Structure formats: C-alpha cells, structure tokens
N, C-alpha and C positions, 0 to 999 in steps of 0.2 A: 171381158176378163174379170175374174174375181179380184177384189182389192187384196193385194198380197202385202201383208204387214204383220207386225207383232200380235195384233188382236186376233187375226185369223189363226195364226199359229198357236197362240195360247188356247184357243177354243179346240184346236186339233189335239194339243197335248193333254188338255183336261179330259177330252173324250177317251183318249188312249189310256190315261192313268186310271180312270174310273173302271174301264173294262178289265185292265190288268189287276187292279186291286180285288175285284170280285172273282177272278178266275185263277188265282194262284200265281200271278205275276206274268202271265203270258197273254198274247192276243193272236187271233187267227187271221189268215189272209182275208177271209170273208168279212170279218169285222173291220179290218183296215180299209176294205173297199166300200164300206157302207157309211162312211162319214158324210153327213149331209148338212153343211152349214147353210142356214136360210132355205132349207129344202132342196138345195142343189147338190148332187153327188160330187164329192171330191175324193178320189181314191188316194189313200195314204201309202200305197205301195204300187210299184209298177207291175204290169202284167208279166213281163219276161225279164226285164233288166234289173240290175241291182241298185240302180239309181232312179229316183222318181221325179220327173220333170213335167208336171201337168202343163198343158198348153195354156191354161187359164192363169198360171202363176208366173211371176217374173223370175223366180229362182227355185232351186231344188227344195222339195219339202221333206224328202226322206231318202235314206240309203240303207241297203241291206248288206250285212256282213255274214258270210257263210263260211264255216270251217273247211268246207270242201269246194269253195268257190274258185274261179279261175284267176283271181287277182291276189297279189301278195299284200293283203292288209296286215298292218302291224297290230300287236296286242296292246290294249290299254292298261299296261302294268302300272304306270304312274300318272295316268290321267291325260297325257298327250300322246296320241297315237296316229299312225298313218292310215290314210284311206287311198288306195291306189287308183290312178286314172283308169278309166275304161278305154282300152286300146293303148297304142304306143305314142299317140300324138293327141294334144288337146282337141277334142271333137265337140260336137253339139252338146252332149250331156255334160261334159266337163265345163263348158261355158256357163251353164246355169248354176253349177255348184260354185264356180268362181264368183258368180253374181251374188250368191248367198253370202260369200266371204266379203265381197265389196260392200254390200248393204248391211252387214252385221246381223243377218237374219238367222235365228237358231233353226236347227233341223231335227228331225226324228231319226234316231239311229236304231235299227232293228237287227238283232242278233238271232239268226235262225238256229233253232234247236231240234226241229223236226220238220217234215214236209208240211208247209202251210202253218207252222207255229213259230212264234217269235217272242223273244224277250225285248220289250221296248225301253229305250232310254230317251227321255225328252230333254229339250233345251240343250242340245249339243251344238257347240260353236265350231265353225270352220275358221281356225285361227291363222292359217298360213297356206299359201298356194306355192307349190314347188314344181313348176312346169318342167324344169330341166331334169328333175328326178322322177317326174311322172307320179307325184302323189300330193295329197293335201294333208296338212296336220289338223287334227280335230281334238277338241277338249271338252270336258264337262264345263258348263257355264260358270261354275263356282271358281274355276282356276284359269280361265282363259286369259286373264290379265297378268299372270305371274311371269311372263317372259319366256325366253327360250329354255326348253327342258335341259339343254346341255350346258347351260351357264347360269346356275342359280345356287342358292344356299342349301345346306343340308336341311334347314328348317322348312324351306319352301318345298323341297322334294318330299320330306316326310308328311307335310300337309297334303300335298297332292295324292300321295299314296293312301292316306287315311280317307280322303274324300272318295277316291275310286273304290276303295273297299266297301264303303257304305253305299255308294250310288250304283256301282256296277257289279262287283264280285258277289256281294250278298244277295241282291235281287236275282242274279243269274243262278246262283246255287239254289235258292228257294224255288225258282221257276222250274229248274231242271228236276229237282227232287219231287216236287208236287206233281209234275207232269208224269214222271216215271211211276209214281204211286197212284196214278189216276185220281188225284185230288181226294184221297181218303187217308185217315189215320192208319198207320201200319198195325196198331194194336186193336183199336175198337172199331175201325172202319168208318168213323165219322166223315161224311162226305161234304163238309162245308169249308171251302178254302179260306174264308174269313176267320175261321177258328183253328186253322192248321199252321204249323211251323215246319221249317226244314231244320231238324236237329242235327248237329254234328255228332258223330260217334266219337271221333277224336277231335279235340279242340284245335283251332287254327295255329296255336303256338306249338303243337306237337309235331314231330317229324312226319307222322302219318296223318296230319290234319288237313290235307288238301281239300279244296272245295269241289269235290267230285261226287257223283251220285252214290258210288259204293261206300262213301264215308258219310252218307246222310240217311236220315229216317224222316218220313213224313209223320209227324205226331200232332195230335190235338194239344191244346195248351196245357191241360192237366197232365197228360203223360209226358210231355216235353219237360215240364218243370220237375216232375217226379224223377225223370231219368237224369237230368242235370244235377239234382240234389241228392242223388244216390239213394232215393227211396225205392227205386225200381231198377232192377238189373236185367240185362239181356245177354245170355251167354253165346258162345260161338256157334251153337246149334240152333240159335234163335228161340230158345226157351225163355220164359218170363219168370222173374223172381221178385219177391217183395221183402223189404226189410221186416224182420220178425216183430218189432215193436209196432209197426204200422198194421201188420196183420192182426195184432191182438187188440187193437182199439175197438171198443164197442160204440158204434155210431149208426147213422141212418143208411138208407139205400145208396146214396151217392158214393160214399167211401167203399161200400161193398162192391158196387158195380164197377167203379173206376179202377180200384187197386186190389182190394182184398180177394177178389175172385180171379185174379190173373195167374197165380202160381199153377204150374202144370200146363199152361197154354203156350202158344207159339205166336210168332209174328205172322198172323194169318193173312194180312193184307199186303205183305211186302212183295215186291216184284222178284222174278227169278232171272237167271242169265246174267248178262253184263251189268245190269242195274241192281242186282241183289246186294243187300248189305254185306260188307266184307267180313267173313268169319274171324279173320285175324284181328281186325280192329274191334269187333264186338267183344271178343274174348279178352283183349287187352283192357278194355273199359270195364268188363265184368269183373276182372280181378281187382280193380280199384274199388268196385262196389263191395266185393267180399271183404276186402281189407278195411272198409269203412264201417262194417257191421259192429254194433255195440257188443262188447264182451259180456 
C-alpha cells in the first residue's frame, strides 16, 4: 500500500495544478491516469465510477461531478455543497470517502465539462457525513472551519461566496471558454493558453453577466485589456472596431498588428452554435464602446 497522507496528496494536487495551468484550466482523463509518484502509477480518476478509491490508499483520492450524472449533487454556490452517496445505502465506496472525512484528508474534486475533460479543484475537504440523508458536505479548504452553512453570520457567508467565486466559478468559466475556443484567441488566433484569458462580454454585476460560454470570449492579454478598456469594440455581427485616436497613433509593428489592422475584420476564431458569443450581449457592450468614443 502506498503511504496515504498529506504529502502524497500534495504531490497529486501539484501535478494536477501544473497541467491545468498549462492547458487553459482543464485536465484530461489520460493525464489523470498517468500520475506516477515514485514511478508507480496512481490513477487520479476511477475507470467507471464517480468516486475514486484506489486499493493502495486508505481513503478516497478524488470524486467526479457531472451535470448529467445519476446522483443529485448540490451546487457549490457558497462554498459548502453536497456530494451524494453512490447508491441508497452506505456502501464500500462511501466507506472510503467517510475515511477521508475521519482522517481529515483533502481530495481532488473533478467537474466534468466534456467527455474525458475536467475542471479540477484541489484540496477540497469532506466536512460532514450525513448518512441519514445520503450525502456528504464538501467545502473548499479555505472555509472548512467556518461551521454550519445554515447557521453563520452574513460576514461568513459573504466570505465563503467570495472564496468560491475566486476558486471555483472563475476557473470553471475560464476552462469552459478556452475549451470552447480550442485554446486560441478569438481575434488573433494566438494558441498559447498561458497568454489567454476568458473575457466577460457583460461583467458579472450586469443582469446579463452570467459565467457561461456565450457571455465569454477567449482573448489574448492584449486584446482582453483593449476590450475591457473600450479601445476595442465588437458589434453584434462580430465585426471589430478600434477607437479612432488609437488608430491614428504612429508607432511600430506591434500596435499595427495587434489593434490598428483590426477594423473591418471579424471574430475569426470564435465558435459557432451554442458556444458562439451572444449577439445581444456583444451589441450591448458595443454601444457602451460607441458612447465612450472621444468627441
């Protein structure tokens, strides 16, 4: 049996984080299966089940949550969420997850976004076992000691929600957008995930600012900043526009290539269908761009 403790799990989390950072925030099943501490393969995802209980470990190492899965997992809206038992009675798999709870061992939480593709969340704690209700409570490690989610202060709830937004909602949005855009900038096609952002078309404080792919654009750092600062506009037909004073600047090839050569072009590398940028949201932001133009 491999020594199952915090050191092993930290090595697994670091392995996952390094891959996700280099690939737009996602990790594949093949990569999860290829973790080899000390040269010995330790799969970080189960072949068929949603819960991974390697025989060589004392406790669960990872769980998978799928939006189309058979179990009623709760949404991590404020940082403490439900993970449903497999089956209607505590079975063998649930025993090892309970063991992770008893030992205080963090696990890897994998959110499926496509076949064989997952958004990973490391250092997730099993904070409560509820066998009568057939689910476990899970939490981000930063908030696991704040107590019961139904009996806390407004300050604690606001803190949890801010942590979740940073640790879960934003990485999920980035991963989903970059995956939909095939890890390339919608404007220039730059294919390096480390230089790409998931830009919101409508900000999260706007009623239309939901963290969904149609409200996102995969943009390289230059085009993201230009879009947010209203130097670059994209209308509802996905045509590109540049602020006139930026277009008039006499400079070298970087400015010419990055911005001045864009008018008249389109979002060439944006996906189509259900993942296409929403024309209504684009046009709404474009009108703000037009209103911000110098008189």
